[in-house]
N, C-alpha and C positions, 0 to 999 in steps of 0.2 A: 476531722482533718483528713484529707485524701492522701494517699501515698505520694502523689506527684510533687506535692507541697513539701513533703519531708525530705524528698531526694534532690530538691532543686539546688543549684549551686550558689555559692558566694565567693566574693574575692578574699584572699588571704595573702597576707605579707607578713612574712617572719624575718627579722634581721638583728644580727648583732652588731657591735661597734665597727666591725671590721667587712663585712660581708653580708648579702641578702642569703639566707638559708633556704627559703622558700617562697616564690612568688607564683601564684596561679589562681585556679578555681579549687574549691573543694566541697564535698557533702557534709562533712563532719570534722570537727578539731576538739580534742579532748585535751583539757589544760589542767596543770597541778596548781589548783588555787590556793589562796591563802587560807579559806576555809574548807578545802577539801577540793578532790578532782570534779570537774564539771565538763560538761560537752556543749557545745556551739552548733546549732543546726541554723539553716535559713530561717528567718524570722523571729530569730530568739530576740528577748528583750534587750535595747541598748545595756551596755554592762562595760564598765572599766574594773580591772581587778590586779592586785599583785599576783605574782607568781612565784611559788616556792620550787624548790629543788625536786625535778622528777623529768617525767617524759611528756613532751608535746607530741600528740598523736594526730597527723593530718591525714585523713583517708587511708590509715593503716601503715602510714610512713613515720617512724619513731625518730624524735629529735631530743636527746638528753640535754637538759639546761640546769644552771645553777640558781637562776632566780630571774624575774623579768616583770614586765607589766604588759597587760593586753586591753585593747579598745575594741569593742564591737558596735557598729553604729550603721544604720542603713545598709544591712547586708555586706559591710566590709569590715574584715578583721585585720588589725594591725597588732602585732607581738612584737616588743624590743626586749631581748632578751641576753643573758650572760651565759656562755657555754662554760 
């Protein structure tokens, strides 16, 4: 796999019940999953996961959360979280 594939960006939308917390493109999203912390890069397999309390890190920007759910499909990540 070439470096250009790994660094390719994908769409990210993270919101809570009241507002959009992040909307844009990212190269990496690190999430506190139900079975441990995991990272999403472009071309990751489709996934739906519950999120536990911890930090969502989008290209180095940290968003603390209490819980949530994430869906990644066709290079688009949507996270619904509670802060």
